[in-house]
BABAGU-141483 format. One record per residue (C-alpha): residue number from 1; residue in three letters; y negated, x, z negated. Coordinates in steps of 0.2 Angstrom, whole numbers. Layout:
+------+------+-------+-------+-------+
| resi | resn |    py |    px |    pz |
+------+------+-------+-------+-------+
|  NUM |  Ala |     Y |     X |     Z |
...
+------+------+-------+-------+-------+
! end
This chain:
+------+------+-------+-------+-------+
| resi | resn |    py |    px |    pz |
+------+------+-------+-------+-------+
|    1 |  Met |  -476 |   448 |  -474 |
|    2 |  Asn |  -486 |   432 |  -475 |
|    3 |  Tyr |  -504 |   434 |  -481 |
|    4 |  Tyr |  -503 |   419 |  -493 |
|    5 |  Phe |  -490 |   409 |  -502 |
|    6 |  Asn |  -492 |   390 |  -505 |
|    7 |  Lys |  -485 |   374 |  -511 |
|    8 |  Thr |  -488 |   356 |  -508 |
|    9 |  Val |  -488 |   344 |  -523 |
|   10 |  Asn |  -491 |   326 |  -526 |
|   11 |  Gly |  -506 |   321 |  -537 |
|   12 |  Thr |  -525 |   318 |  -536 |
|   13 |  Phe |  -536 |   332 |  -530 |
|   14 |  Glu |  -545 |   334 |  -546 |
|   15 |  Ala |  -529 |   334 |  -556 |
|   16 |  Val |  -521 |   348 |  -546 |
|   17 |  Ile |  -537 |   358 |  -547 |
|   18 |  Asp |  -535 |   356 |  -566 |
|   19 |  Lys |  -517 |   361 |  -566 |
|   20 |  Val |  -520 |   376 |  -555 |
|   21 |  Thr |  -535 |   382 |  -566 |
|   22 |  Lys |  -524 |   380 |  -582 |
|   23 |  Gly |  -509 |   389 |  -573 |
|   24 |  Leu |  -521 |   404 |  -568 |
|   25 |  Lys |  -527 |   404 |  -586 |
|   26 |  Glu |  -510 |   406 |  -593 |
|   27 |  Glu |  -507 |   421 |  -581 |
|   28 |  Gly |  -523 |   429 |  -588 |
|   29 |  Phe |  -535 |   424 |  -574 |
|   30 |  Gly |  -552 |   416 |  -575 |
|   31 |  Ile |  -562 |   407 |  -561 |
|   32 |  Leu |  -577 |   417 |  -556 |
|   33 |  Thr |  -582 |   406 |  -542 |
|   34 |  Glu |  -579 |   389 |  -536 |
|   35 |  Ile |  -584 |   385 |  -518 |
|   36 |  Asp |  -584 |   367 |  -513 |
|   37 |  Val |  -581 |   369 |  -494 |
|   38 |  Thr |  -582 |   350 |  -491 |
|   39 |  Ala |  -599 |   349 |  -499 |
|   40 |  Thr |  -605 |   365 |  -491 |
|   41 |  Leu |  -600 |   359 |  -473 |
|   42 |  Lys |  -608 |   343 |  -476 |
|   43 |  Lys |  -625 |   350 |  -482 |
|   44 |  Lys |  -626 |   365 |  -469 |
|   45 |  Leu |  -618 |   357 |  -454 |
|   46 |  Gly |  -618 |   338 |  -457 |
|   47 |  Val |  -600 |   337 |  -454 |
|   48 |  Asp |  -586 |   328 |  -464 |
|   49 |  Phe |  -572 |   338 |  -469 |
|   50 |  Lys |  -556 |   335 |  -480 |
|   51 |  Lys |  -557 |   339 |  -499 |
|   52 |  Tyr |  -556 |   358 |  -499 |
|   53 |  Ile |  -560 |   370 |  -514 |
|   54 |  Ile |  -559 |   389 |  -515 |
|   55 |  Leu |  -556 |   396 |  -532 |
|   56 |  Gly |  -561 |   414 |  -535 |
|   57 |  Ala |  -548 |   420 |  -548 |
|   58 |  Cys |  -550 |   436 |  -558 |
|   59 |  Asn |  -539 |   445 |  -570 |
|   60 |  Pro |  -551 |   457 |  -579 |
|   61 |  Pro |  -539 |   470 |  -585 |
|   62 |  Tyr |  -530 |   471 |  -568 |
|   63 |  Ala |  -547 |   470 |  -559 |
|   64 |  His |  -552 |   485 |  -569 |
|   65 |  Lys |  -536 |   495 |  -565 |
|   66 |  Ala |  -539 |   491 |  -546 |
|   67 |  Leu |  -557 |   497 |  -547 |
|   68 |  Gln |  -552 |   513 |  -556 |
|   69 |  Ala |  -538 |   516 |  -543 |
|   70 |  Glu |  -549 |   512 |  -528 |
|   71 |  Asp |  -568 |   509 |  -530 |
|   72 |  Lys |  -570 |   500 |  -513 |
|   73 |  Ile |  -557 |   487 |  -518 |
|   74 |  Gly |  -570 |   476 |  -524 |
|   75 |  Thr |  -572 |   470 |  -506 |
|   76 |  Met |  -555 |   461 |  -508 |
|   77 |  Leu |  -559 |   454 |  -525 |
|   78 |  Pro |  -558 |   441 |  -532 |
|   79 |  Cys |  -541 |   433 |  -528 |
|   80 |  Asn |  -544 |   417 |  -518 |
|   81 |  Val |  -534 |   402 |  -522 |
|   82 |  Ile |  -537 |   386 |  -511 |
|   83 |  Val |  -534 |   368 |  -515 |
|   84 |  Gln |  -535 |   356 |  -501 |
|   85 |  Glu |  -531 |   338 |  -498 |
|   86 |  Ile |  -518 |   336 |  -484 |
|   87 |  Asp |  -517 |   317 |  -487 |
|   88 |  Lys |  -520 |   304 |  -501 |
|   89 |  Asp |  -512 |   312 |  -516 |
|   90 |  Ile |  -504 |   326 |  -506 |
|   91 |  Ile |  -512 |   342 |  -511 |
|   92 |  Glu |  -508 |   360 |  -504 |
|   93 |  Val |  -512 |   375 |  -515 |
|   94 |  Ala |  -512 |   392 |  -507 |
|   95 |  Ala |  -515 |   409 |  -514 |
|   96 |  Val |  -519 |   426 |  -506 |
|   97 |  Asn |  -504 |   438 |  -506 |
|   98 |  Pro |  -512 |   454 |  -513 |
|   99 |  Met |  -497 |   464 |  -507 |
|  100 |  Ala |  -501 |   459 |  -489 |
|  101 |  Ser |  -520 |   462 |  -491 |
|  102 |  Met |  -517 |   479 |  -499 |
|  103 |  Gln |  -506 |   486 |  -486 |
|  104 |  Ala |  -520 |   494 |  -477 |
|  105 |  Val |  -525 |   504 |  -492 |
|  106 |  Glu |  -513 |   519 |  -495 |
|  107 |  Asn |  -515 |   521 |  -514 |
|  108 |  Glu |  -499 |   520 |  -525 |
|  109 |  Lys |  -509 |   516 |  -540 |
|  110 |  Leu |  -517 |   501 |  -531 |
|  111 |  Ser |  -500 |   496 |  -525 |
|  112 |  Asp |  -493 |   494 |  -542 |
|  113 |  Val |  -508 |   483 |  -547 |
|  114 |  Ala |  -505 |   472 |  -532 |
|  115 |  Lys |  -487 |   470 |  -536 |
|  116 |  Asp |  -491 |   464 |  -553 |
|  117 |  Ile |  -505 |   452 |  -547 |
|  118 |  Thr |  -494 |   445 |  -533 |
|  119 |  Ala |  -480 |   441 |  -546 |
|  120 |  Met |  -493 |   432 |  -557 |
|  121 |  Leu |  -500 |   422 |  -543 |
|  122 |  Glu |  -483 |   417 |  -536 |
|  123 |  Asn |  -479 |   411 |  -554 |
|  124 |  Val |  -494 |   400 |  -554 |
|  125 |  Ile |  -489 |   392 |  -537 |
|  126 |  Glu |  -471 |   390 |  -542 |
|  127 |  Lys |  -475 |   381 |  -558 |
|  128 |  Leu |  -485 |   368 |  -549 |
+------+------+-------+-------+-------+
! end
């Protein structure tokens, strides 16, 4: 099982971020964090890096269910979605596969939550 699923699309970096954010919202996710990896690496290391953003997505009802089933699951939240520029107007979007990351946790209630979240994130990626 792959630890992520992804899709490469055509468009500007900013337009794809907007589309991903809207797709996540349609599936009940909000963006808790947005990490501009490009800017961070430039500031901290003085290096140039391709356009790369990490979006920390959260679906509150499912996060609540997951935390009720397993209180340490917060170490794996939120669900990260990356948007990176492969080439001019060629953008890759990848999302964590919750089923893969939850395999180590033996909790049937959590497994059900992970299945639902996986389906939702896959749906966002497929619709791009």
